[in-house]
C-alpha positions as CSV (number, residue, x, y, z in Angstrom):
1,M,15.1,187.4,-73.2
2,A,16.5,189.1,-70.1
3,A,20.2,189.7,-70.2
4,S,22.4,187.5,-68.1
5,T,24.4,189.2,-65.3
6,G,27.4,186.9,-65.9
7,A,28.1,186.7,-62.1
8,R,29.5,183.5,-60.7
9,K,29.6,184.5,-57.0
10,T,26.6,186.4,-55.6
11,E,27.3,186.6,-51.9
12,P,26.9,190.3,-51.0
13,S,29.4,189.9,-48.1
14,D,32.2,188.6,-50.2
15,E,35.0,191.2,-49.7
16,R,36.8,190.3,-52.9
17,R,33.7,190.8,-54.9
18,V,33.2,194.2,-53.3
19,Q,36.8,195.2,-54.1
20,L,36.3,194.2,-57.7
21,C,33.1,196.2,-58.0
22,A,34.9,199.3,-56.6
23,A,37.8,198.8,-59.0
24,A,35.3,198.5,-61.9
25,K,33.7,201.8,-60.9
26,R,37.1,203.6,-60.8
27,A,38.0,202.0,-64.2
28,I,34.7,203.1,-65.8
29,A,35.2,206.7,-64.5
30,R,38.7,206.7,-65.9
31,K,38.3,204.9,-69.3
32,G,34.5,204.8,-70.0
33,L,32.1,201.9,-70.0
34,S,32.7,200.7,-73.6
35,A,36.5,200.9,-73.4
36,V,37.1,199.3,-70.0
37,T,38.4,195.7,-70.1
38,M,38.7,192.9,-67.6
39,K,42.4,193.5,-67.5
40,D,41.8,197.2,-66.6
41,I,39.5,196.1,-63.7
42,A,42.1,193.6,-62.5
43,A,44.9,196.2,-62.7
44,E,42.7,198.8,-60.8
45,A,42.0,196.2,-58.1
46,G,45.7,195.1,-57.9
47,M,44.6,191.5,-58.7
48,S,45.2,189.0,-61.5
49,A,42.8,188.7,-64.4
50,G,42.2,185.1,-63.3
51,I,40.7,186.3,-60.0
52,V,38.3,188.6,-61.8
53,S,37.3,185.7,-64.1
54,Y,36.7,183.5,-61.1
55,Y,34.2,185.9,-59.6
56,F,32.7,187.1,-62.9
57,E,32.1,185.1,-66.0
58,N,32.6,188.0,-68.4
59,K,32.8,191.7,-68.6
60,Q,29.0,192.1,-68.7
61,G,28.8,190.4,-65.3
62,V,31.3,192.7,-63.6
63,L,29.8,195.8,-65.2
64,W,26.4,194.9,-64.0
65,A,27.7,194.2,-60.5
66,A,29.4,197.6,-60.6
67,F,26.1,199.2,-61.6
68,E,24.3,197.5,-58.7
69,A,27.0,198.9,-56.3
70,V,26.5,202.4,-57.7
71,S,22.7,202.1,-57.4
72,E,23.0,200.8,-53.9
73,A,25.3,203.6,-52.8
74,Y,22.7,206.1,-54.0
75,G,19.6,204.3,-52.9
76,R,20.6,203.3,-49.4
77,G,20.3,206.8,-47.9
78,L,16.9,207.3,-49.6
79,R,15.5,204.1,-48.2
80,E,16.8,204.9,-44.7
81,K,15.0,208.3,-44.8
82,L,11.8,206.6,-45.9
83,R,12.0,204.1,-43.0
84,E,12.8,206.8,-40.5
85,G,9.7,208.8,-41.5
86,R,11.5,212.0,-42.4
87,S,9.6,214.9,-43.9
88,T,8.7,214.7,-47.5
89,R,10.9,217.8,-48.1
90,E,13.9,216.1,-46.6
91,I,13.4,212.9,-48.5
92,L,13.1,214.7,-51.8
93,E,16.1,216.9,-51.0
94,H,18.2,213.9,-50.3
95,A,17.1,212.1,-53.5
96,L,17.9,215.1,-55.7
97,T,21.1,216.4,-54.0
98,A,22.9,213.3,-52.5
99,P,24.9,212.5,-55.6
100,F,26.4,216.0,-55.4
101,R,27.2,215.9,-51.7
102,P,30.0,213.5,-50.6
103,E,28.9,213.5,-47.0
104,L,25.5,212.0,-48.1
105,L,26.9,209.8,-50.9
106,D,27.8,206.3,-49.5
107,D,30.6,205.7,-52.0
108,E,34.4,206.1,-52.3
109,L,34.1,208.1,-55.5
110,Q,33.7,211.8,-55.5
111,P,30.4,213.3,-56.8
112,A,31.8,214.1,-60.3
113,E,33.3,210.6,-60.7
114,F,30.2,208.9,-59.3
115,L,27.9,210.8,-61.6
116,L,30.2,210.2,-64.6
117,V,29.8,206.4,-64.0
118,W,26.0,206.9,-64.0
119,V,26.2,208.9,-67.2
120,E,28.3,206.1,-68.8
121,Y,25.6,203.5,-68.0
122,W,22.8,205.8,-69.2
123,A,24.5,206.4,-72.5
124,A,25.3,202.7,-73.0
125,A,21.7,201.7,-72.2
126,A,20.4,203.9,-75.0
127,R,22.1,201.5,-77.5
128,D,22.2,198.3,-75.6
129,D,18.7,196.6,-75.1
130,G,20.1,194.1,-72.6
131,L,21.7,196.8,-70.4
132,R,18.5,198.8,-70.7
133,E,16.5,195.8,-69.4
134,L,18.8,195.8,-66.3
135,I,18.8,199.5,-65.6
136,A,15.2,200.5,-66.4
137,P,13.7,198.7,-63.3
138,V,16.1,200.5,-61.0
139,I,15.1,203.9,-62.4
140,S,11.4,202.9,-62.3
141,R,11.6,202.0,-58.7
142,W,13.3,205.3,-57.8
143,S,10.7,207.2,-59.8
144,A,7.8,205.4,-58.1
145,R,9.2,206.0,-54.6
146,L,9.5,209.7,-55.3
147,A,6.1,210.0,-56.8
148,S,4.7,208.3,-53.7
149,V,6.5,210.7,-51.5
150,I,5.1,213.7,-53.4
151,R,1.6,212.3,-53.1
152,T,2.0,211.8,-49.4
153,G,3.2,215.4,-49.1
154,Q,0.1,216.5,-51.0
155,E,-2.2,214.6,-48.7
156,R,-0.5,216.2,-45.7
157,G,-0.8,219.7,-47.1
158,E,3.0,220.0,-47.4
159,I,3.1,220.1,-51.3
160,D,1.0,221.9,-53.8
161,A,-2.0,219.6,-54.4
162,G,-2.3,220.9,-58.0
163,L,1.0,219.3,-59.1
164,D,1.1,215.9,-61.0
165,P,3.5,213.7,-59.0
166,K,4.6,211.7,-62.1
167,R,5.4,214.9,-64.0
168,E,7.3,216.3,-61.1
169,V,9.4,213.2,-60.8
170,Q,10.1,213.4,-64.5
171,L,11.3,217.0,-64.1
172,L,13.5,216.0,-61.1
173,R,15.0,213.1,-63.0
174,S,15.8,215.4,-65.9
175,L,17.4,218.0,-63.6
176,L,19.5,215.3,-61.9
177,S,20.8,213.8,-65.2
178,G,21.3,217.2,-66.8
179,Q,23.3,218.5,-63.9
180,A,25.4,215.3,-63.8
181,I,26.3,215.9,-67.5
182,D,27.0,219.6,-66.9
183,L,29.3,218.9,-64.0
184,N,31.5,216.5,-66.0
185,L,31.3,218.2,-69.4
186,Y,31.6,221.9,-68.6
187,T,33.4,222.2,-65.3
188,P,37.2,222.0,-64.9
189,R,38.2,219.1,-62.8
190,E,39.8,221.3,-60.2
191,E,36.5,223.1,-59.7
192,Q,34.2,220.1,-59.7
193,A,34.0,219.6,-55.9
194,T,33.0,223.2,-55.3
195,A,30.6,223.2,-58.3
196,A,28.9,220.0,-57.0
197,R,28.0,221.8,-53.8
198,R,26.7,224.8,-55.7
199,I,24.5,222.5,-57.8
200,A,23.2,220.8,-54.6
201,A,22.2,224.2,-53.2
202,T,20.5,225.2,-56.4
203,L,18.6,221.9,-56.6
204,R,17.5,222.3,-53.0
205,D,16.2,225.8,-53.8
206,Y,14.4,224.5,-56.8
207,L,12.5,222.0,-54.6
208,G,11.4,224.8,-52.3
209,E,10.2,227.1,-55.1
210,R,8.6,224.4,-57.4
211,L,6.9,222.1,-54.9
212,Y,6.1,224.3,-51.9
213,R,5.5,227.8,-53.2
214,E,1.8,227.4,-53.9
215,V,0.9,226.0,-50.5
216,P,-1.2,228.7,-48.7
217,G,0.4,229.8,-45.4
218,A,3.3,227.3,-45.7
219,R,6.6,228.4,-44.3
220,P,10.0,227.3,-45.7
221,E,11.0,224.1,-43.8
222,R,14.5,223.8,-42.6
223,T,15.5,220.2,-42.9
224,H,17.4,217.9,-40.5
225,L,20.4,218.2,-42.8
226,E,20.4,222.0,-42.3
227,T,19.6,222.3,-38.6
228,G,21.5,219.3,-37.3
229,T,18.6,218.4,-35.0
230,S,17.2,214.9,-34.5
231,P,14.6,213.8,-37.1
232,K,11.0,213.7,-36.0
233,S,8.5,211.3,-37.6
234,P,5.6,213.2,-39.2
235,S,2.3,212.6,-37.7
236,A,0.0,210.2,-39.5
């Protein structure tokens, strides 16, 4: 049976609900997913526990809504680039580096905090079947989108045709999750902002070396993010 989200109010424009989701993310980053309580979320939001209970039936509901908010903050930019017809390289670069670049991350949290919230959900889902049911489709959609982008790049001659898109996405996903853990576990807090930018640069280099190095005659492509020029839709 699919897990209930426990949400009573579902209007995406509800300002109070958005505030509570933001407070939940901050509380999760500070205390951890398993330890955070409805009272913690209320205190973080500067509201009463009764208001939290009015919008969310239980802790599960507010935590799922917070995950949706985190997922949306990350996924919005990727969807925009797909709609705009950006190059495959720029789309993949955004997908892999955005969580480490605050200027690309549509969220109030800094990269290390944002990724820590993700790690909290990943770890909890490994033990909670209900949470896994809610998170797995989000990861599957992300993976399918990137695999499709890689296949399109192969068809256009932009990416090495000998690579397996599904395997490459698995590698990208592993890199992303591994670096998220590394940033939070091994980097002093005062160095995390600088480290996040270094990680983004390293991941961008990895994309160039891994996906594009075998394309005969291909030249390194400078993305819109690097050049500051207006994006151009690739020819069909």
